[in-house]
N, C-alpha and C positions, 0 to 999 in steps of 0.2 A: 432680592438684593440686586442693585443696579451694576453696571460695568460701564466701560468706557468703548468707542468704535475701535481704537487701537487694540485694546483687551481681545473684543471679536475675533479681528483677524489673528491676532496671536493665537487664541482657543483654535481657532480654524487650522493653522499651520501644525501645533501639536498634536491636536486630534488626528491629523492625516498618518502620524506616525512616525515621519520623516523632516530631515530639515532643509529647507528650500532656500538656498543660500542666496540665489540669483533675484529671488523676486522676494526674499523678507525683510521687506521696507522697517520694520519695527526695530532691526539692528543699528538703526540711525537717527539721529536727534532731530527730526523733523517738527515742524510746528504743523497745527492742523491745517493750515492752506498747503504747506509743502506736502503733506501726507496724502491729501485729496488729489494733487498735480501728479505725484509719483502713482497712485491707483489709477488716473486715467492715462499715464505713459504706459503703466503694463497691461492695461486693456487694448490699447493700440497696439502694443508691440505683438500681442497675442493672437488679435484679428487678422494683422499681417501675416503671421506664422500660419495661421490657419486657412488662410486664402491662399498662401504658396502650396501647403498641402493639399488643398482641393484642386488645384490645378496640377500638380502631379499625379493626383491620384487619377483625374481624369484623361492625361496622359498615357499612364499605365495601363488602364482601363480599355481606352482606344488603341493600343497596340496590341492587346490580347485578342480584341474583337477583329481588327484587322487581319491577324492571321486567321482567325477561324473564317472570315469571309474570302479569303482567298482561296480556303480548303475548298468552298462552296463553288467558286468560280472554277476551281479544277474539275469537281465532279460534273457541271455542266457541261465543259467541253468533251468530258471522256464517259459518255454514260454509262460505261463498263466497270468503272469503277465505284459506283454504287453498290456493287455487289461486294465490293471490298470492306471488310468488316474493320479493318483497320484504320481507314480511312475514315469511316463514320465513327470510330471511336476517338479519333485526333478531334473531330470537329466537337463532339460531346464534351472532350476533357477541355476542350478551348474555351466552350460555354459554362463550365463550372468553374475554370480558373477565373474567367472574368466576375461572375458572381463573387467567387470566394474573394477576388481582389477588391471589389467594390464593398463588400461587408466589411472588410477589414479597414479601409481607408476610412468609411463612416465612422466606425467603432472608434478609429484614431483621432480623428478629428473632434468625437463628442467627449472624448475623457482626457486627451493630455491638455486640453485648456481649462480646466476645472475650477483653478483660481482666477481667471478673468470672470468666469461665468459667477463665480461666487460674489466677485466684486461688483461685477457689473450690476448684479441684483440688489447690493445694499448701497451703492452709491446714493440714489436718491435720498435715503434716510441720513449716509452721511454728511452730505452737503446740508441736512437741516439739522446738523449736530444734535440728532437723535439719541438717547440713550434706551438701550435695549436690555428688557429683562433677561436675565440666565436660561429661561425655558424657550424664549425665541433663539437665543443661541445656539441650543442643544439641536433644536429642530432643523436649524439652517446646517449644520456641522452634518446630522444624518442624512441631510438630504444631498448633500455639495461633497462633502470630504470625502465619502466614501463611495463615491460614483455608484449611489444605489438605484440612477436611472436605470432601467433596462433589467433591474434583477429581479427574479421571482422569488417568491417564499418556499421554501423546500418544505413539503408538505410531507415529511416523514411519519407525525404521528397518527395519521389517519389511517395506517395500515397497522394490521397484527400479522404475528408469525403463524402461519398453518403449517400444522405438524401432519404428515402425510404417511399413512402405516401403509404397506404392502406386505403380500406373503412372501417371507424366505426359508430356505432350506435349512438357515443354520441360527443359532443366537448367538449372544456375545460369549467369548470365553471367558471363562472362570480363571484366576489365579491358583497355585501351587505352591508347593514349599512354603507353606504356612504364611505366605506374605500379606495375605487379607490383614493381618493383624497392623500392619502398615498404613491401611485406608482407615480400619475402625478407629486407630489411636494415633493420630497423625504426630508426627516428630521425626528426628533424624535418628535411622537404625543403621548402625554399621554391621556388616555381615556377621560377625559373630553374637550381634545381639539380638536375632532373631529366635525366636522361641521354638522348639520342635524341629529345626531344621537339620538334619542327619548328615553326618561326617561327609556322607558321599556329596552330597547335593552343595554342602560348603566347596570342598574341593573342586565342583564341576564350574562353581561360579567363580572360584578362584585360579582357574585355568582355562578362560574361554576358548571355544572352537576360533580358527581363522576363517576367512572367507574361502580360501583353498580347501577346508576341508568339509564345506558344505554342499551339498547336493540342491545349488539353487535353482533348479528347474524344478522342484518340489514345493518350492516358496510359492504362495499365491503372487500372481503379478498384477502390477496399478492396472486398472483400466480407465484411460482417460475420460474425460467427461462426454467427449463426442462420439465415443465408442459404447457408451454403457446404453443398453436398450432399455432399461429401467427408467432411466431420466429422460428420456428420448419419448417415452410412451407417457411418463407423468406430465411432462411439458405441455403435449397435446392434449390430455383429458382435463388438464388444470389450466391451459391457456396462459402458459408462462412464457414471456420471450426468450429468456437468456436461462442457461444452467451452467454449473460448475461444482466444484469440488472445493474442500479447504485446504487442500494444498495448494489448489488451481487459483485461488483469489484471497488466500489469506495475505500475502506480501502487498499485494494491491491496495486492499482495506485499510491495510496499515497507512498509507499514505494520504487517504481520504480522512482517515483519522488524524493524522498529526493537523492537517488542515483546519479541521473543524473543531478542534481543542486549541485553537493559534499557537501550535509547536510547545505546549506543556511538556515538561520532563514528569518523569515519574516519582515515585514517594520513598525516600530510602530511610525511614525511621528506625530505631532500635539496632543499629549496626554500632559494632565496637568502633573505640575512639580510633583507630587504626586507619580507618576509612571516612577522618575528617576531609581532608584534602583528596579523595578521590574523585574524579570526575561524577557528578549526580546527574547526569543525562544518558539518553540512550545512544548506544554505542553506534558509531559510524557503519558500520557493517550492517547495523538494523534500520539505517536510514538511507540506504542507497537505493538506488532507483530499482522499480519493480516492472516486469514484462511479462506479457500475455500474449496470447495468440486467440484473436476472436474467429471462428469458423462457423461459416455460415451452415445450417441445417435446411432440411425440408421446411415448407410452409412458414418460411419468414422466421424461423427458430436460429439462435446462436449458441454455442458452446463457448465457454471461457476456460482455457488451460494454461497452464505456467509455459511460458517459451523457454525451451530446454534447448533449443538450436544449438545455442553457444555454451552451454554448459561444460564444466570441468568433467572426464571421467574418473577423477579420483572422488569426486564427490559423490557419485553414482555407486562408486566400490562400499564407500561410507553407510550409503543409505541402505543398502543391502543387507550390511552388517548390522544396523540397527532393527532391521526387519527380522533377522533370524534370531535376533536377542530378545525380541517381543516372544518368539514361541519356548525360548527357554521359561519365562515364567508361568506360561500358559498349559505347559506339558512336564510331566514326569521326567526325570533324567533318561530313565529308560524309551518313555516314547519319543523324546527328543534325538535320542541316539537312532532309534529305528526308522524314524522318519526323515531324518537330516542330513545325518553323518555319511560320508562318501564309504568308509571302512568299517562301518557297521556290520558286524555278523550276522544280525538278527533282522537285517533289512530286507523289507519285502522287495520281491521285483517290483512290483507295481505298486505304487502309492498315487493314492487320490489326493490332488488337492485340497484342502480344506476352503470352503466359500466363505469370504469376508461377510461380515454383517454390518449392514447400514443403516443409518438414519436419514431422512429427507424433510427439508425445512422449506415452506416457500415462504417468499415475502414482495409482495407488490409484483413485479414484473419477473422475479428472479427465484430459480429453483435448486437448492443446494443441497449435496451430497456429504455426509460424513461419515466415516469409517469408524464403529466402535470395536476398540481393541478389548475392552474387558468389562464385566460386569460381575455384581455381587450384593451383597446388604451392608449396609453401613452398620455404625454403631446402635443404632435404636430399629435397625431391623428392615429398615425400608430398602426398595428395591434401586440401585443406582447402577449406572454406566460411568465408566470414565477411560481416560488416555493412558498408555504407557509410554513414556520418553526414557529413552537409553540416551545419558548425556554425557560426552566426552568430557575430559576433566581440561581445565583453562588452557594450559599451553597448546594441548592437541587441537583444541578448536581455533586458537590463534593463529597456527602455522599449519593448517590441515593438510598441505602438500608434502610436510617432511614430519607427518604425525610419530614415525617411527623412531624419531631422536627424541622423545618423549616418554620411552616407556615406562622409565624408571622414576616418573612423577607419583607421588603418593599423596592421599590425601589420609592426616593422620591426627587434625584435632578438629574442635568445632570452630573456634573462632584464631583468626589472623589473615593477612593480607595474603598469604599462598598457602598451599597444602592444607587448606581447612575447606567445611562444609560451608563456611559463612561465604569464603570466595566465591564457591559456584552459586551462593543463594543471591550474592550482589551482582553476578553477571547474569542470571537469571532473569534479575529485574530489568538489568539494561539492555537483555539480548534475546529473552525468550518469552517473557509472561504476555506480551501484546498478541505475539503469535498464538500462543496457546489460548488464549483468552478467545480468540475469534474462532477456532476450532472447538471449543468447549462449548460456546455458545450456539454455533450450528448443529452441535449433536445433541445439545441437552445434557450434557454432562458434570457430573459434580465436581471433578477435579482430575489430577493427572499425577501418578505414581513415577516418580523419578529414579531411574538406577543412576549412579555415577560409577563411570569405569575408566579405564585407559587402554581399551580394546582388547586387552591380556586378562585383566580381573575386573570384577565388581568390588569397589569400596564400600558402597552402602546404598540405604534407600530411603525416599522421603516422599510423604503425599502431601500435597499443595491442593488446595480447594479452588473452586471457581470464585468463589466470594473472597479469598484471601489475595488473589490475582489482582479482581477488579479493585481492591482497596488500595494495592501498591500502584497500578497503572491511571485511575483516577479517583479514588478517593472513596467512592461508595459503589454500590451495584445499580442504583438508581441511572446515576450518569451514565455507566455503563450500558445500560440497556438502550439510554437515549442516543449516545454517540454510536453504537451498534446499529442500529435503525437508519440516522441520517446517515452514515458513510455508505451503506447499502442503497440509500433513495438518491444519495448524490453521484454515486458509481453509474448507478441504471441511467440516470440524467444524463450522463456524460456519454456513455454508450450510445445513446436515442441521437446525440446530436452526430456523432461520427457514422453510423449506418444509415442515417438520411442523407449524409454527403457522399456516402459510397454503396448505394444499395446493391450493386450487383457485383462487388467483391465476394469472393468465395474465403479467402483469408486475409487478416490483416493483423500485423506485428504492432501492438499498442504498449508504448512506455510511460511509467507515471513517475513523476517527483514531486515530492512537496516541497517547495522552495522557499525555503524561511527567509533568504535575503530580501526577496521580491514579496512576500507575503501570500504566492500564489501556488496553485496545484498545476504544473507543468506538464502536457501530453503530447508525447510523440507518436505519429501514426506513419507505420510505413505499410506500403502497399506492395502486396508478394503474389506470388502463385505457386503451383504447385512444385515447382523446380526449384523455387529461390534457395540458395544456401544448400544445395543438395550435394554439392562437392566439398562441402567445409570440413567434415570429419576428415576426409582423404587426405587433406592439405595439411592437417595438424598443425595450425598456428597457435603458438604460445597465447596469444593477446588477440581478442577479437577483432581490434581494429588493423591488425595484420592482414587481414583477409581482404579488406579494402582498397587497402594503399598498395600491395603486391599485384591484385588482380583487376584493379583499375574499375571494379565496379562500383556505379554510383546508384544508391537507393533512391526511391522514389518517396519522399518523408514530407508530411504535413504536420504543422503542429497547432495544438490548442492551448488555450489556457481557462482554467476554472477558477473565477472570483468568488469569494463569500464573505459574507459579513455576519458576525455573532452578536446577537444581541440577547444580554441576560437581563431579565426582569425589565423589559424595555430600554434598557441602556446599551449603547453602542460600546463593545468590549474589544479594544485590540491587543490588551495583553493576554496571555497564557490562562486558561480558563479555569478558576477555581471554583468549583460548583459545589454547594451545599444543597442537602435534600429540600424540595420544596421550591427551588428556584426555577423559574420559568426560562427554559432556553429556546432560542429560534434562530433560524438562518435564512438570509436570503442569498440567492446565487446567480452566477450567470457564466454560461459556458460560449467562448469565443473563438474564432478560426483568426490564427496568427500567420498564415501564410507558410511559405514553405523554409525551414530553419536552414541554414549554412551548413554544408559539409562538415567542417570542422566541429560545430557545437554538436551535430549528432554523433560524431566520432566520440567525444568527451563525454555523451550521455553514454553511449554503449560500453566504453571503457571502463566508467564508474560502476555500471551495471553489472558486470561481469567479473570483477576482481574478485578473487578467493578468499581472503584473510580476513578473520574478524576485527583484527586492530588496523586493518588498512588505513591509509591516510590519503582519502579522495580530496579534492578540490571542494572548497569552502563555495564554490559557486553553485553547487547541487545538495552540499550537506550542509552548510549553514553553521551558526556558532549555537545556538539554543541556550539561552540563560535557562538555569536551574531555579523552580519556585519550590521550593521544599517546605511542606506543613510538617513538622516532627511530632 
């Protein structure tokens, strides 16, 4: 089937996925001659803009080089300053800044004038009044419209996961109180419906101990990836470049996931009619920016851990509560009281901490560690391991700072918009399943046992398998495996660019945000040292950005952009991905350096990174609107 020249250009503009009002010549009733003249005018205008940009770029690079040259002249005049590492570092920084400025300007020149490039190449055929087959249009669009020049193939499929076994002092704990029946026969189990649970156990679960009653030092402490000797040893012996844990990398992987699925929303089928008008997309809290610390180890290895420098201490208390609640399910009541309650008459003077049980998995350049909460046999007698999740009810999650105001909230029905297990499941889809999915896949786990509580009592339990979560998030397990690999691969490639630019940095703060409005993955890189923000906790600011405005501290920040092109069955796909089994999924990517962001832009990013409420209203500059594409 043939098409006209105007349709070629119109196809180009539509495929770009945004309106080009200034350059959309098709909105006017031009004749063919007028169209050609307008195309020539646009090409000339873009060429003039490009020339101005090149001149501006040369001026900027020249200024940076001039500063570096002046520093060198100072060194010649004062030889002793050669020994001053600060001066040497400034010279090197000047060189690096000049190189980055040059790369940024070249990138801008090459990509911002894509329309005139497209039109210039098509002009000879347009002047001959040629008619183009659709195949040629699609080839042109895929080359020019999405700026594929410079992008590389993301070769995620060439690597498999490596399961690494090590000798450990312990095994995965097992469930007590007959809770294994929930795992073997998944469903919703209100507390009173669990068979063979004694009255004493029921009373214990209905009157949960508070954090003040717990001997917290008897709980095992979280070991950060850079502190873990097993991770360090396995990195060396198996030649991995990066290491992390499920909690250290999960939020970051989510943003690569969003970008690689073109901001697809999860699936909400089989909910009751009351949810027809409810939001069918991820919670804003789920989409807020993710922040990690990249720490340099020996032998050019790096550890990735969650950046908790600015975290709320209230959240840490609730995390500790979740930790000891897990012990409720893997110990008898007597064992729990003896080990962990302060006022226990039977408590031993010396309590040895129980070691955590971990699984390790490697993919390409990265080694990951997953703590295994529990193990047992499923309904078919197979050995499985799974997560234990202690899930506070909806109003507490929404207003965690004031959680004590909602202790009278009850879960007493299966269906409904509130006070129901359906409400909790709906929120799990929107705000938790993606996080759980990464944890389960890293640990090779079967699913998660979820306990619903209000911090004072447990309402019930539910076991949800990994397969069920994959269906809700991505539609099927095959696509889940593909996106998991692709997310890890793209993260590694992004980190490679950053450490190449800053090879001598011991600590780097890195923030990630999948920006739906721009269709990009934005990366903020802050250069820090061991003393950065050492006074933050002592100053006790309520909002992270208050620290910067009140102390006058100016962070050293750089910005990168990760661009991707998604191709399904050899067709460029700009809409949210609806993957079906046996589809072929491929990605082209590019990581670019964008210079230094403004101070205000970085403050917005940090402000939205560390807001606490699950229902908070962040600026759509970072969250986006997210169309929901639901397959019921």
